[in-house]
C-alpha positions, 0 to 999 in steps of 0.5 A: 930492204930485202929483195928475193926471187918470187918466181917468173911471170907468164911472159918469162920476166923475173919476179922479185919480192921487196921487203920494207920494214921501219924503225917501229917494226912495221913490214910491208912485202910488196912484188913488182908482179902488178905492184901487189902488196903481198902482206902488211904487219902492224902491231895491235894495242898490245903491240902484237903484230898481224898481217892485215891485207888478204893474199897469197904465199906464192906467185902461182895463187895470183897467177891462177885466180886472184880478185885483185888482191893486193894490186895496183890497177889501171890503166882505169880503175872501176868499171866503164859501161860496155866497154866503150867510150867516146873521145874526141869523135872516136869510139873506142872498144875495151874488154868486157870482163866484167858481165858486159862491162870492163873492169880494172883495166881489162883482161891485162890490167896493170895488175898483171904486168911486170913493172920495173922497180926502183928501191929508195930510202929518203927522209920520209921513209922507205919504198919503191918507185915502179914504173910501166909503159902501155903501149898504144892500143893495150887492151883497147886504150888510146896512147902510149901511157908512161905510168910511175907509182911510188909506195912510200912506207914511212917511219910513222907507219903510213903507206904513201901511194904517189901516181904519175902518168903522161901520154902521147894521145888523150886517154882516160886515166884513173889509177888506185890501189886494191888491197883487202884489209882485215884489221883483226888479221888476215883470215880471223873472220869477217869484217862486218864489226870494223867501225868505219867513218867516211867523209862523205855527203854523197855516194854513186848509185848503180844499176844491177850491173854496178854502172852509175846511174848518173845521179849522186845520191845523199846519203841522209837516211840510206845505209850508206850514211858512214858520216858518224862511226857505224859498223860494216854490218850495221845496216848491210843486210837492210833491204835497200835497192842499192845494197842488192844492186851491189850485193852489199857494199861496192859504191864510190862515195863522193868525199867532202872537198873544198880543194880538188887537188888537196889531200883530205880525210877520206876514211877511218875505220877501227877494229875495236877487238884489236884497236887497230886504226886505218885513217885514208887521206887521199888528193881524189874525188871519191873512193870505191867502198867495197864490203868483200860481197864476192869472196865466198870461201872458194879462195885459200889464202896465206898459211892455208887461210879460207876467205870467206864472205866478207872477210876483207874490205877494199877502200879504193881512192879514185876517180868516179865509175865509168867517168868518161861516159858521164859528162857530169863527173869530173873527167879522167882524160889525160891529154899529152902535154899534161901530168896525171898526179894523185896522192893517198896515204894509208896511216895505221895506229891503235886505239887505246879503248 
């Protein structure tokens, strides 16, 4: 593992990059600013390595403008309607940083703070333990939240994310990871040809501001049915109200699970040309599937790559959006004495054909 300087955060804290490399040559570069995965190099079916995540070459890029490239998201991933929720009879007001709604923790979410990073190596692989203490009232959230997130690069080419948090006052918590993937390689065209399989019979329909309507809808007969392998682009242009509301795929799917805390398959993604495969398992009840709808060619990333429309996709394992205001959704409220725990595993391999 290598550690190198990456600049200075706006608050004056030093920012570092940690380079993790396993025995197969898979390499992940991670920074303690926002827990961002800067690059991830994995092989194709011919053994050629490419970086498969979007991002910037320097800290300045992330500070100037970033749609959460590679970032660790909190205190609440996804949206909370109108930046308001009521908990134990008290209403709390959050920043509205996504139109009229609150998104990904607010104006300065966990993606914009410097985490304490502790490197480690064990029998499973190597990685980093990130720690951050979010004070009571930060971004409007109640309670002092102590968050610990472990990134592990395993010897068998997986990235494992283990999330843990405690609080001294009841608060909503929904931590996730927001890497944008292109398994053909960073900057190498759109992701519409990626073939996706999702272990989900239902999805969360949304209004035009991307807030859940409140029901969980059967995917049968809709463009959201990925229970069999289907390319992202196969139905993305259909005349469908939900696709219009999300401007493409920007929806949570409800994962098929037999146990609430079990590690279950969420997604299988194949990029046919390179043969690269990404498989996701998670203990979370849902996953946000985002097809890079708001990339528009204005952002230039690593090595000058221009990120045009749908040049990357995200699959964010998490609880469902707006859960603090949706009584029918699994609860995201963490209380004193309880432990928030979650695990997600992103495994990389190749298909022979």
